[in-house]
C-alpha positions in Angstrom: 23.8 17.6 9.4 20.3 16.5 8.8 17.4 15.6 11.0 13.6 15.0 10.9 13.2 16.2 14.5 14.8 19.7 15.0 12.4 20.2 17.9 14.2 17.7 20.1 17.8 18.8 19.5 19.8 19.9 22.5 19.8 23.7 22.6 23.5 23.7 23.0 23.9 22.3 19.5 22.0 25.3 18.1 24.0 28.1 19.6 25.6 30.7 17.3 28.7 29.3 15.7 27.4 25.7 15.8 24.3 24.5 14.0 22.9 28.0 14.0 21.2 28.0 10.6 18.3 25.8 9.7 17.3 25.1 6.1 14.0 23.3 5.7 13.9 20.8 2.9 10.3 19.9 2.3 8.8 17.3 -0.1 8.9 18.7 -3.6 5.9 20.4 -5.2 4.6 19.7 -8.7 7.4 21.6 -10.5 10.0 20.1 -8.2 8.8 16.6 -8.8 8.9 17.1 -12.6 12.5 18.4 -12.3 13.5 15.5 -10.1 12.0 13.0 -12.6 13.9 14.6 -15.4 17.2 14.1 -13.5 16.5 10.5 -12.7 15.2 9.6 -16.2 18.2 11.3 -18.0 19.8 7.9 -18.6 16.6 6.0 -19.3 15.0 5.7 -22.7 11.4 7.1 -22.4 8.7 6.5 -25.0 8.1 9.7 -27.1 4.6 10.1 -25.7 5.7 10.0 -22.0 4.9 13.3 -20.3 6.9 13.7 -17.0 4.5 16.5 -15.9 1.7 14.0 -16.0 3.8 11.6 -13.9 4.5 14.4 -11.5 0.8 15.1 -11.1 0.2 11.4 -10.3 2.8 11.5 -7.5 1.7 14.1 -4.9 3.6 13.7 -1.6 6.4 11.7 -3.1 10.0 12.4 -2.0 13.0 12.6 -4.3 13.9 9.0 -3.3 10.4 7.8 -4.1 10.6 9.4 -7.5 14.0 7.8 -8.2 12.4 4.5 -7.2 9.5 5.0 -9.6 11.9 5.6 -12.5 14.1 2.6 -11.5 11.1 0.3 -11.1 9.7 1.4 -14.5 13.0 0.7 -16.2 13.1 -2.8 -14.7 9.6 -3.5 -15.8 10.4 -2.4 -19.4 13.5 -4.6 -19.4 11.5 -7.6 -18.2 9.0 -7.0 -21.0 11.8 -6.7 -23.6 10.8 -3.2 -24.5 13.1 -0.6 -26.0 11.5 2.3 -24.2 9.8 3.0 -20.8 6.2 3.8 -21.5 3.3 5.2 -19.5 2.2 1.7 -18.6 5.5 0.9 -16.9 5.5 4.3 -15.1 1.9 3.8 -13.9 2.7 0.3 -12.5 5.9 1.6 -10.9 3.9 4.3 -9.0 1.5 1.5 -7.8 4.5 -0.5 -6.6 5.9 2.4 -4.7 2.6 3.2 -3.1 1.3 -0.3 -2.3 4.0 -2.8 -3.0 4.3 -5.3 -5.9 1.4 -7.3 -7.1 1.0 -10.8 -5.5 -0.9 -12.7 -8.2 0.4 -15.9 -6.7 -1.7 -15.4 -3.5 -4.7 -17.7 -3.8 -8.0 -16.1 -2.6 -11.3 -17.9 -2.5 -14.2 -16.5 -4.5 -15.9 -15.4 -1.3 -12.9 -13.4 -0.2 -12.6 -11.8 -3.6 -16.2 -10.8 -3.4 -15.7 -9.3 0.1 -12.7 -7.3 -1.1 -14.5 -6.2 -4.2 -17.5 -4.8 -2.2 -15.1 -3.3 0.3 -13.2 -1.3 -2.3 -16.4 -0.4 -4.0 -17.5 1.2 -0.7 -14.4 3.4 -0.7 -14.9 4.3 -4.3 -18.6 5.2 -4.0 -17.9 7.4 -1.0 -15.1 9.2 -2.8 -17.3 9.7 -5.9 -20.3 10.9 -4.0 -18.7 13.3 -1.4 -18.0 16.7 -2.8 -14.8 17.4 -0.9 -13.1 14.0 -1.3 -10.1 13.5 -3.6 -11.1 11.9 -7.0 -10.5 8.2 -7.4 -7.6 7.4 -9.7 -7.6 3.6 -9.6 -9.3 0.7 -7.9 -7.8 -2.8 -7.6 -8.6 -6.1 -5.9 -5.2 -7.7 -6.8 -3.3 -8.3 -3.6 -0.2 -6.1 -3.1 2.7 -6.0 -0.7 2.5 -7.9 2.6 -1.0 -7.1 3.6 -3.2 -5.2 1.1 -5.8 -7.5 -0.5 -7.0 -4.5 -2.6 -6.8 -0.8 -2.6 -8.5 2.4 -3.8 -6.1 5.1 -4.9 -7.2 8.7 -4.7 -5.1 11.5 -6.1 -5.7 15.2 -5.4 -6.0 17.4 -8.4 -3.3 19.8 -7.1 -0.7 20.1 -4.3 -2.4 21.4 -1.1 -0.9 22.9 2.0 -4.1 23.4 4.0 -7.0 21.0 4.6 -10.5 22.2 5.5 -12.8 20.7 8.1 -15.2 19.5 5.4 -12.3 17.7 3.6 -11.3 15.9 6.7 -14.9 14.8 7.5 -15.3 13.5 3.9 -11.9 11.7 4.2 -13.2 10.0 7.4 -16.3 8.8 5.5 -14.2 7.5 2.6 -12.0 5.5 5.0 -15.0 3.9 6.6 -16.8 3.3 3.3 -15.3 -0.2 2.8 -16.4 -1.3 6.3 -19.9 0.1 5.7 -20.2 -1.7 2.4 -19.3 -5.0 4.0 -21.9 -4.5 6.7 -24.6 -3.5 4.3 -24.0 -6.3 1.8 -23.1 -9.2 4.0 -24.7 -8.3 7.3 -21.3 -8.5 9.1 -17.8 -7.1 8.8 -14.4 -8.7 8.3 -10.9 -7.9 9.4 -10.2 -6.2 6.1 -10.8 -2.8 7.5 -8.1 -2.9 10.2 -5.8 -0.5 8.2 -8.8 1.8 7.5 -9.5 2.0 11.2 -5.9 2.9 12.0 -6.1 5.8 9.5 -9.5 6.9 10.8 -8.4 6.9 14.4 -5.2 8.9 13.6 -7.1 11.4 11.5 -10.0 11.7 14.0 -7.4 12.3 16.9 -5.7 15.0 14.8 -9.1 16.5 14.0 -9.8 17.1 17.7 -6.5 17.3 19.4 -4.2 19.0 16.8 -6.6 21.0 14.7 -9.1 22.0 17.4 -12.1 21.1 15.1 
């Protein structure tokens, strides 16, 4: 049996002789992600220069299913492009698809909206670049993705982490609010583009106080 909420199971289920042994299956670490990618790419022709360890480093926090999806998406992209091999370009785009959804180049945005999104994402990027404890920026895009994202700033940690310091949380809050601050600074007003940032900030700020006692 499997559950994501062992804390709410009826105690009668957990008595000796029933479900009395719990095995925690966490998200894979760096070496685990590389091994999972090797399994899922076994039947996929990879370009000679593809390094699965590099792909594993680009996918912190991904589950086994996420990694399988990355390989599958990359194979589909290579097939659409009539390529004989799956290359770094396809894998990189597949990771973006899993994180933020497919590109929506058909979505027509006015020049004013593009400008707003560009400054918004620049705000996130500058904060991430300037703050010492923020994760480094991997990619910035103003191409709409998925159902809602008009642009995004992708940060990737340099290594797997299991603890987060107070200074890292405070810097993360600043990065989340950087887009909204940039809009206010450049245009003298803010748009609705920061609604997802505000959700993340609120959740992290609540954890900061109520869960972590900081």
